[in-house]
C-alpha positions in Angstrom: 285.9 1.7 -84.5 283.1 4.3 -85.0 280.3 2.6 -83.4 277.0 4.5 -82.9 274.4 3.4 -79.9 270.7 3.9 -79.8 268.4 3.0 -76.8 264.9 2.4 -76.5 262.6 4.0 -73.9 262.0 0.4 -72.6 265.7 -0.3 -72.2 266.0 2.8 -70.0 262.9 1.7 -68.1 264.3 -1.9 -67.5 267.8 -0.1 -66.6 266.2 2.1 -64.0 264.6 -1.1 -62.3 268.0 -2.5 -61.7 270.4 -2.2 -58.8 272.7 0.9 -58.9 275.8 -1.1 -59.0 274.4 -2.8 -62.3 273.3 0.5 -63.8 277.0 1.7 -63.4 278.3 -1.5 -65.0 275.9 -1.0 -68.0 277.1 2.8 -68.3 280.8 1.7 -68.5 279.9 -1.4 -70.8 278.8 1.2 -73.4 282.4 2.6 -73.7 283.7 -0.9 -74.1 280.9 -1.7 -76.8 281.8 1.5 -78.9 285.5 0.5 -78.8 284.9 -3.0 -80.3 281.4 -4.8 -80.2 283.1 -8.1 -80.9 285.5 -8.0 -78.2 285.7 -11.5 -76.5 284.7 -9.9 -73.0 281.5 -8.6 -74.7 280.1 -12.0 -75.7 278.2 -10.5 -78.7 276.0 -13.6 -79.6 273.2 -14.8 -81.7 270.8 -17.0 -80.0 269.0 -19.5 -82.2 266.1 -19.9 -79.9 265.0 -16.3 -80.7 262.1 -15.8 -82.8 263.6 -12.7 -84.6 267.2 -13.4 -86.1 268.1 -9.7 -85.6 268.4 -10.2 -81.9 271.7 -10.5 -80.1 272.8 -10.5 -76.5 275.6 -9.0 -74.8 277.2 -9.7 -71.4 277.0 -6.8 -68.9 278.6 -9.0 -66.2 278.3 -12.6 -65.1 274.6 -12.3 -64.3 273.3 -9.5 -66.4 272.6 -9.4 -70.1 271.3 -6.8 -72.5 269.4 -7.2 -75.8 270.7 -5.6 -78.9 269.5 -5.6 -82.5 272.0 -6.3 -84.9 272.3 -4.0 -88.1 272.2 -5.8 -91.3 274.8 -3.1 -92.5 276.3 0.1 -91.2 277.4 0.6 -87.4 274.2 1.6 -85.5 273.3 -0.9 -82.7 269.9 -0.6 -81.0 269.7 -1.6 -77.2 266.2 -2.8 -76.5 266.4 -4.5 -72.9 268.5 -5.3 -70.0 267.9 -7.9 -67.0 269.1 -11.1 -65.3 270.4 -13.4 -67.9 267.4 -15.8 -68.0 264.7 -13.0 -67.6 266.4 -11.3 -70.5 266.4 -14.3 -72.7 262.8 -15.0 -71.8 261.7 -11.5 -72.6 263.4 -11.4 -76.0 262.7 -15.1 -77.4 259.2 -14.5 -78.9 259.6 -11.0 -79.8 259.3 -9.6 -83.3 260.9 -6.3 -84.2 259.5 -4.7 -87.3 258.8 -1.5 -89.1 255.1 -0.5 -89.8 254.2 0.3 -93.4 251.8 3.3 -92.4 253.8 5.0 -89.5 257.3 4.0 -90.2 257.4 3.1 -86.4 259.6 0.6 -85.0 257.2 -1.9 -83.5 257.6 -4.8 -81.1 255.0 -7.7 -80.8 255.3 -10.5 -78.3 254.4 -13.6 -80.5 252.9 -15.0 -77.3 249.9 -13.0 -77.8 249.5 -14.4 -81.3 250.2 -18.0 -80.4 247.5 -18.2 -77.9 244.8 -16.0 -79.8 242.5 -19.2 -80.2 242.2 -20.2 -76.7 242.4 -16.6 -75.8 239.3 -15.5 -77.4 237.4 -18.6 -76.1 238.7 -18.3 -72.5 238.4 -14.4 -72.0 235.0 -12.9 -71.1 235.0 -9.1 -70.8 233.6 -7.6 -67.8 232.5 -4.7 -69.7 230.3 -6.3 -72.4 227.8 -3.3 -72.3 230.6 -1.1 -73.9 231.9 -0.9 -77.4 235.2 -2.8 -78.1 238.0 -1.4 -80.3 237.0 -3.7 -83.2 233.4 -2.7 -82.9 234.4 1.1 -83.0 236.9 0.6 -86.0 237.2 -1.6 -89.0 240.4 -3.7 -89.5 241.3 -1.5 -92.4 241.1 1.4 -90.2 243.3 -0.1 -87.4 245.9 -1.1 -89.9 246.0 2.4 -91.4 246.9 3.9 -88.1 249.6 1.4 -87.5 248.2 -1.5 -85.6 249.6 -4.8 -86.6 247.1 -7.1 -88.2 248.2 -10.0 -86.2 246.9 -8.3 -82.8 243.6 -7.2 -84.0 241.6 -10.2 -83.0 242.7 -9.6 -79.4 241.0 -6.1 -79.4 237.5 -7.7 -79.7 237.8 -8.1 -75.9 239.2 -4.5 -75.2 236.4 -2.3 -74.1 238.2 0.1 -71.7 241.5 1.4 -70.6 241.6 -1.1 -67.8 241.1 -4.1 -70.2 243.6 -2.6 -72.6 246.3 -2.8 -69.8 245.0 -6.3 -68.7 245.1 -7.9 -72.1 247.6 -6.0 -74.4 250.1 -4.2 -72.2 253.3 -5.9 -72.1 252.9 -7.8 -75.4 253.4 -4.6 -77.7 255.7 -1.8 -77.9 254.9 1.6 -76.3 253.8 3.1 -79.7 251.3 0.5 -80.6 249.8 0.7 -76.9 249.6 4.5 -76.9 247.8 4.5 -80.1 245.5 1.9 -78.9 244.9 4.1 -75.9 243.4 6.7 -78.3 241.3 4.1 -79.8 239.7 3.1 -76.5 238.8 6.8 -76.0 237.2 6.8 -79.4 239.2 9.5 -81.3 238.4 9.7 -85.0 241.0 8.0 -87.2 242.0 11.3 -88.9 242.8 12.8 -85.4 244.8 9.7 -84.5 246.9 10.0 -87.6 247.6 13.6 -87.1 248.7 13.0 -83.6 251.1 10.4 -84.5 252.1 11.8 -88.0 250.8 8.6 -89.6 250.9 8.6 -93.5 249.6 6.5 -96.2 251.2 3.0 -96.9 254.7 3.4 -98.3 257.6 1.1 -99.3 258.8 -0.6 -96.3 262.1 0.7 -94.9 264.6 -1.3 -92.6 264.6 -0.8 -88.9 267.8 1.2 -89.0 266.6 3.5 -91.6 263.8 4.9 -89.5 265.5 5.2 -86.2 265.8 9.0 -86.4 262.5 9.8 -88.0 260.2 11.8 -86.0 257.7 9.1 -85.2 260.3 7.0 -83.2 261.7 10.0 -81.3 259.4 9.3 -78.3 260.8 5.7 -78.0 264.3 5.7 -79.5 267.3 7.9 -78.6 270.5 7.9 -80.6 273.3 8.6 -78.2 275.7 10.9 -80.0 278.6 11.3 -77.6 280.1 10.1 -74.2 278.6 13.1 -72.4 275.1 12.4 -73.5 275.6 8.7 -72.8 276.5 9.6 -69.2 273.8 12.3 -68.7 271.1 9.7 -69.7 272.5 6.5 -68.2 273.5 8.0 -64.7 269.8 8.9 -64.3 267.7 6.2 -65.9 264.8 6.9 -63.7 264.7 10.4 -65.1 264.2 9.0 -68.8 261.1 10.8 -69.6 263.1 14.1 -70.1 264.8 12.5 -73.1 261.7 11.0 -74.8 258.6 13.0 -75.6 255.4 12.1 -77.4 254.4 13.4 -80.7 251.3 15.0 -79.1 253.5 16.6 -76.5 256.0 17.7 -79.2 253.2 19.7 -81.1 252.4 21.5 -77.9 256.2 22.2 -77.3 256.5 23.8 -80.9 253.1 25.6 -80.9 252.8 29.3 -81.9 250.3 30.5 -79.5 248.5 34.0 -79.7 248.9 34.6 -76.0 248.9 32.5 -72.8 248.7 28.8 -72.9 247.8 26.3 -70.2 248.8 22.5 -69.9 246.7 20.4 -67.7 247.2 16.8 -66.6 247.0 14.3 -63.6 250.1 13.4 -61.7 252.9 11.8 -63.7 251.5 12.8 -67.0 254.8 14.6 -68.0 253.9 18.3 -67.5 257.1 19.3 -66.2 258.8 17.4 -69.3 256.7 19.4 -71.6 257.6 22.7 -69.7 261.3 22.1 -69.9 261.2 21.1 -73.7 259.1 24.3 -74.4 261.8 26.4 -72.6 264.3 24.6 -74.6 262.4 25.1 -78.0 261.6 28.7 -77.5 265.4 29.6 -76.4 266.5 27.7 -79.6 263.9 28.6 -82.3 262.0 31.7 -81.2 263.8 33.9 -78.8 267.4 33.0 -79.7 269.0 36.5 -79.9 271.9 37.3 -77.6 269.6 39.5 -75.4 266.5 37.3 -75.2 265.7 35.5 -71.9 263.0 32.9 -70.9 262.0 32.9 -67.2 261.0 29.4 -65.8 259.5 29.8 -62.5 258.4 27.3 -59.9 256.5 27.4 -56.5 259.3 25.1 -54.8 262.9 25.7 -54.7 263.5 21.8 -55.1 261.7 21.7 -58.3 263.5 24.7 -59.6 266.7 22.9 -58.7 265.7 19.6 -60.6 264.5 21.6 -63.7 267.8 23.5 -63.8 269.9 20.2 -63.5 267.8 18.5 -66.2 267.9 21.5 -68.9 271.8 21.4 -68.2 271.6 18.0 -69.6 269.0 18.8 -72.4 270.6 22.1 -73.8 273.9 23.3 -75.0 275.4 26.1 -73.2 274.4 28.9 -75.6 270.7 27.9 -75.3 271.1 27.4 -71.5 272.4 31.1 -71.1 268.8 32.1 -72.4 266.9 30.3 -69.8 266.6 31.6 -66.4 265.2 28.8 -63.9 264.3 30.3 -60.4 262.0 29.8 -57.4 259.5 32.8 -57.7 260.0 33.8 -54.2 263.8 33.8 -54.8 263.5 35.8 -57.7 261.4 38.4 -55.7 264.1 38.5 -53.0 266.9 38.9 -55.5 265.1 41.6 -57.3 264.1 43.6 -54.1 267.8 43.5 -53.2 268.8 44.9 -56.6 266.5 48.0 -56.4 267.5 48.4 -52.7 264.0 47.7 -51.1 264.2 45.6 -48.0 261.3 43.5 -46.5 260.9 41.3 -43.5 258.3 38.5 -43.7 256.3 37.9 -40.3 256.1 34.1 -39.4 252.8 32.3 -38.7 253.1 32.4 -35.0 254.0 36.0 -34.7 251.1 36.5 -37.3 248.6 35.0 -34.9 249.9 36.8 -31.8 249.7 40.2 -33.5 246.1 39.6 -34.5 245.2 38.6 -31.1 246.6 41.9 -29.9 244.8 43.7 -32.6 241.5 42.0 -31.7 241.9 43.0 -28.0 242.9 46.6 -28.7 239.9 47.0 -31.0 237.7 45.6 -28.2 236.1 42.8 -30.3 237.5 39.7 -28.6 234.0 38.3 -28.0 232.9 38.7 -31.6 235.9 37.6 -33.7 238.6 34.8 -33.3 242.1 35.0 -34.5 241.1 32.4 -37.2 238.3 34.8 -38.5 240.7 37.6 -39.1 243.2 35.2 -40.8 240.4 33.9 -43.1 239.3 37.5 -43.9 242.9 38.5 -44.9 243.6 35.4 -46.9 240.3 34.8 -48.7 239.1 38.6 -49.3 242.0 41.1 -48.9 244.8 39.1 -50.6 242.4 37.9 -53.4 241.3 41.3 -54.2 244.3 43.6 -53.1 242.4 45.5 -50.5 244.3 48.2 -48.8 241.6 50.6 -47.6 238.1 50.4 -45.8 236.3 51.9 -48.7 237.4 49.1 -51.0 236.8 46.5 -48.3 233.0 47.8 -47.7 232.3 47.6 -51.3 234.2 44.3 -52.4 232.4 41.0 -53.1 233.5 38.5 -50.4 232.9 35.4 -52.7 234.7 32.4 -51.1 234.2 33.8 -47.5 232.7 31.2 -45.0 230.2 33.5 -43.3 228.3 36.7 -44.3 229.2 40.0 -42.9 227.1 43.1 -42.9 228.3 46.6 -43.2 228.7 47.3 -39.6 230.5 43.9 -38.9 232.9 44.8 -41.9 233.8 48.2 -40.3 234.4 46.1 -37.0 236.7 43.6 -38.9 238.4 46.3 -40.5 239.2 48.1 -37.3 240.8 45.0 -36.1 242.7 44.6 -39.5 243.9 48.3 -39.4 245.2 47.7 -35.9 247.0 44.6 -37.0 248.7 46.5 -40.1 249.7 49.2 -37.7 251.5 46.6 -35.5 253.2 45.1 -38.6 254.3 48.6 -39.5 255.9 49.2 -36.0 257.7 46.0 -36.3 258.8 46.6 -39.8 257.1 43.4 -41.0 255.0 42.4 -44.0 253.2 39.4 -45.3 254.0 37.9 -48.7 251.0 39.2 -50.5 251.9 42.8 -49.3 255.3 42.3 -51.0 253.9 41.0 -54.2 251.4 44.0 -54.4 254.2 46.5 -53.8 256.7 45.0 -56.3 253.8 44.6 -58.8 253.2 48.4 -58.4 257.0 49.1 -58.8 257.3 47.0 -61.9 254.3 48.6 -63.7 255.9 52.0 -63.3 259.5 51.1 -64.0 260.8 47.7 -65.3 263.5 47.0 -67.8 262.0 44.0 -69.4 264.5 41.3 -70.5 262.0 38.3 -70.4 260.6 37.3 -73.9 258.4 34.6 -72.2 257.5 33.0 -68.8 256.9 29.4 -68.2 255.1 28.6 -64.9 255.4 25.3 -63.2 253.3 23.9 -60.3 250.8 26.5 -61.4 248.2 25.2 -58.9 250.0 26.5 -55.9 250.4 30.2 -57.0 247.8 32.6 -55.9 246.3 36.0 -57.3 249.3 38.0 -56.0 251.8 35.7 -57.7 250.0 35.7 -61.1 249.4 39.7 -60.9 253.3 39.9 -60.4 253.9 37.7 -63.3 251.5 39.5 -65.5 253.5 42.8 -64.9 256.8 41.2 -65.7 255.5 40.1 -69.1 253.1 42.1 -71.4 250.3 40.3 -73.3 251.6 39.1 -76.7 252.4 35.9 -78.7 253.8 32.9 -76.5 253.9 35.1 -73.5 253.0 32.9 -70.7 253.0 28.9 -70.6 251.4 27.4 -67.6 251.6 23.9 -66.5 249.7 22.5 -63.4 247.1 20.3 -61.8 244.3 21.7 -59.8 243.7 18.4 -58.2 247.2 18.6 -56.6 246.6 21.8 -55.0 247.5 21.4 -51.3 247.5 25.0 -50.1 244.2 27.2 -49.6 244.7 29.6 -52.7 242.0 30.7 -55.2 242.9 32.1 -58.6 241.1 33.6 -61.4 243.3 34.1 -64.5 241.2 36.7 -66.1 241.3 38.9 -63.0 245.0 38.7 -63.2 245.1 39.8 -67.0 245.9 36.2 -68.1 243.6 34.9 -71.0 243.4 31.1 -71.7 239.8 31.1 -72.9 239.1 29.6 -76.5 241.6 27.0 -77.8 244.4 27.7 -75.3 244.5 24.8 -73.2 245.5 21.1 -73.7 245.2 17.9 -71.2 247.8 15.2 -71.0 246.3 11.9 -70.5 249.2 9.4 -70.2 250.7 8.7 -67.0 254.4 8.0 -67.5 255.7 7.9 -64.0 253.3 5.6 -61.8 252.2 2.1 -62.3 248.5 1.5 -63.2 247.9 0.0 -59.7 249.1 3.1 -58.0 247.1 5.4 -60.1 244.0 3.4 -59.5 244.4 4.0 -55.8 245.3 7.5 -56.1 242.4 8.3 -58.5 239.9 6.6 -56.0 241.1 9.2 -53.3 239.9 12.3 -55.5 237.3 10.7 -57.5 234.1 12.1 -55.9 235.6 15.6 -55.6 234.5 18.5 -57.9 237.6 20.5 -58.8 237.3 24.0 -60.7 240.1 25.2 -62.9 241.6 28.6 -63.1 239.0 29.8 -65.4 236.2 28.6 -63.1 235.2 25.6 -65.2 234.8 22.1 -64.0 237.8 19.8 -64.3 237.1 16.2 -65.9 237.6 13.3 -63.6 238.9 11.3 -66.5 241.6 9.1 -65.4 245.1 9.3 -67.1 246.1 6.1 -68.9 249.1 4.5 -67.0 251.4 2.5 -69.2 253.3 0.4 -66.6 251.9 -2.2 -64.7 253.1 -3.3 -61.2 252.5 -4.6 -57.8 249.1 -3.6 -56.0 249.4 -1.1 -53.4 249.9 -2.8 -49.9 247.3 -1.6 -47.3 247.2 -2.6 -43.6 246.4 -1.5 -40.2 248.3 -2.5 -37.0 247.5 -2.6 -33.5 250.2 -0.3 -32.2 252.5 2.1 -33.8 255.4 -0.3 -32.6 253.8 -3.1 -34.7 253.5 -0.4 -37.7 257.3 0.6 -37.5 258.2 -3.1 -37.1 256.7 -4.0 -40.4 258.0 -1.1 -42.3 261.6 -1.9 -41.2 261.3 -5.5 -42.1 259.8 -4.6 -45.4 262.6 -2.1 -46.1 265.2 -4.7 -45.8 263.5 -7.0 -48.1 263.0 -4.3 -50.6 266.8 -3.5 -50.4 267.7 -7.2 -50.6 265.7 -7.2 -53.8 268.2 -4.7 -55.3 266.6 -1.2 -54.6 268.8 1.2 -52.8 267.9 2.6 -49.3 267.9 6.2 -50.9 265.3 5.0 -53.4 262.8 4.8 -50.6 260.9 7.5 -49.0 258.5 7.5 -45.8 255.9 10.2 -45.4 253.1 11.0 -42.8 250.4 13.6 -42.4 252.0 15.1 -39.3 255.5 15.9 -37.9 254.5 14.2 -34.7 253.5 10.9 -36.0 256.6 11.1 -38.4 259.1 11.7 -35.7 257.8 8.8 -33.6 257.9 6.3 -36.5 261.4 7.5 -37.4 262.6 7.0 -33.8 261.2 3.4 -33.9 262.9 2.7 -37.2 266.1 3.8 -35.8 265.7 1.2 -33.0 265.2 -1.4 -35.7 268.4 -0.4 -37.5 266.8 1.7 -40.3 268.7 4.9 -40.8 267.0 7.9 -42.3 267.5 11.6 -43.7 265.1 14.2 -44.1 263.9 15.3 -47.5 265.4 18.8 -47.0 268.9 17.1 -47.2 268.2 15.2 -50.3 271.1 16.8 -52.2 273.5 15.3 -49.7 274.5 11.8 -50.4 273.1 9.1 -47.9 273.2 6.1 -49.8 272.4 3.9 -46.8 269.5 6.0 -45.4 265.9 6.3 -46.4 264.4 9.7 -46.8 261.5 10.9 -44.9 259.3 14.0 -44.6 255.6 15.3 -44.3 253.0 14.7 -47.1 253.5 18.4 -47.9 257.4 18.1 -48.3 257.3 15.2 -50.5 255.6 17.2 -53.1 257.9 17.5 -56.3 259.9 14.5 -55.4 259.7 10.9 -56.9 260.9 7.6 -55.4 260.9 4.1 -56.5 259.0 3.1 -53.2 256.9 5.2 -50.8 255.6 4.3 -47.4 252.7 6.3 -46.4 252.4 5.8 -42.7 249.7 6.9 -40.0 247.1 6.8 -42.5 244.5 6.6 -39.5 240.9 7.9 -39.3 242.1 10.6 -36.8 244.9 11.8 -39.1 243.5 11.4 -42.6 241.7 13.7 -42.8 243.2 15.6 -39.9 240.4 15.5 -37.2 242.1 18.1 -34.9 241.8 20.8 -37.6 238.3 19.8 -38.7 236.9 20.0 -35.2 238.2 23.5 -34.7 236.2 24.7 -37.9 232.8 26.4 -37.5 231.6 26.5 -40.9 230.5 23.7 -43.2 232.1 25.2 -46.5 235.3 25.8 -44.5 235.4 22.0 -43.7 234.5 21.1 -47.2 237.4 23.0 -48.6 239.7 21.6 -46.0 238.9 18.1 -46.7 239.2 18.7 -50.5 242.7 20.0 -49.7 243.4 16.9 -47.6 242.3 14.4 -50.3 244.6 16.2 -52.7 247.5 16.0 -50.3 247.1 12.1 -49.9 246.9 12.1 -53.7 249.9 13.8 -54.1 251.7 11.7 -51.4 250.6 8.4 -53.1 251.8 9.3 -56.7 255.1 10.4 -55.6 255.9 6.5 -55.7 256.9 5.3 -59.2 256.7 1.4 -58.6 255.5 0.5 -55.1 253.4 2.2 -52.4 252.6 1.0 -48.8 249.6 2.5 -47.0 249.9 1.8 -43.2 248.2 2.9 -39.9 247.6 2.1 -36.3 245.1 1.2 -35.0 243.1 1.7 -37.9 243.0 2.9 -41.6 241.2 6.0 -42.9 237.9 5.4 -44.7 239.3 7.2 -47.7 241.5 4.0 -48.4 239.2 1.2 -49.8 240.4 -2.3 -50.6 241.3 -5.5 -48.8 243.8 -5.4 -46.0 246.6 -7.7 -47.0 
């Protein structure tokens, strides 16, 4: 039989929450279903208790059921949910699936929200009465015209904020309705909302199965065209955001820009998904000649591998040939080898030792410390590409922690020049020197095969990296597409795009405001960590602290302090077993800490409790019965269902041993900002649940009740 299958975003989300064994059965089930939906083993049934007579159930195994919408004609079946038998039935029994006249969107409304309207409005009192509600801001006709079902409008009287929208509406309506309401909470004009969601005037109402392939439904429904596509999606349901893309994101992806363009957004807002779709779009529709090539570059090797893997599932082979995904430092090593230029990078310990020798040789060991010279190189020389004393004496030292007069600069330069000489004798370099030299080589002689560059993890690159990228691609339409979040900057790099020849001024920046990865509860905790910090973007403008709207609800973060490290590890081990018993795999859990020492001590204790672990560096290896572990720095770029952040003590968060060494107030302030961003990054690696533990106390940065 020629059976076609479509799945909703909510189906994939539900599938991703199930045990791996059930996910595999669901995958295999689709093959049987396509052969014959009415086979006895499938148990394709209409349940009379359902509010919507289109609803059918199918048997995945003895315990699990999927919910399917039955086509009145044709052979396209839409899978909308999967869960345990009873839970699946309860999820579907009061839901109505219909097409909106205005948007042509397939919408889902749980009639429970309608059935209890009378008591709901009498019993619920908004905690934000002084703010404007959605129904205060828009008339009923206006809300209907943007695709809001009339039946839920009375509920919106008590919705004044994103938090109340999640509390009272989330879970009762489909994603498209909820996302329109997010814009309503923000107070966007009706015409802008219509434009964003491609909403037109009322039209004759089509059937569900006539609108599945319409553009408005693409962020929420995916028609699976063949077995290969089914496998690529169902084998990794946790990565389902690469399949679905919001209309607002799609407009960014398909934009024609006069030059460079920047995407900003908090953790979990889909920046990398947009960047991958942008690469695919450019390779398919803009630069699609045989010799065209798109460079997609990242700060971390692991993200480059992840992007490359996902693009293989998103693109056909011909398109994929026109996209080169590479870690930037690996690109440099490969290019330098090609032009027969060798280099050897000095490691941190040898660097400190050589600078110490240089200070002694210059005779200024009472005036300057090793850290003083490292700071001068990293903040002043690297940023400004200083190579000679004349330039150093003239350069502005903005960002430096202490003032230096002309004579002091001469003293410092004598130390730096000694250090440079020692580097030369050892045939060693620092990375910024390699970037500088390569940039100069490329400017003189470079056969440019790249039509566009896409930069991911933009916040982690510094001035040398951006100068190199600018030399690779000349300024033109659609030249550089940049995605990043300055709030996730965990390394001390400062960047000014204009000084690198990159112009994003004017209407060349967009911010993503919906969190697709983390639960609302996780984002609340994470946002609190950085809420009082002032961040400046690459163009020196202040970043808005506006919170991204999380569309998924979950458990509150667990926060607790333990008397000893042994007690902390014992709790973690017991909790991991409970989590695994609930159906989550060991390898879907990660444990992180601020320092390697604390991390290793907890890992040793967990091993005594029978919990085996594997370092994040070995993530590509299969360790089904092991949790993963690493430092907060090493977790960047990863995503797990459950994260344990251990050792969140007052002495480690922020890292007291480092702060005590810092002489200057501004230096301490910048370090604390990086430490807050680091904790923010660690927390937002958790998709569903996060545990914050410490011994003997908890950092002052973590607020909330101990549980």
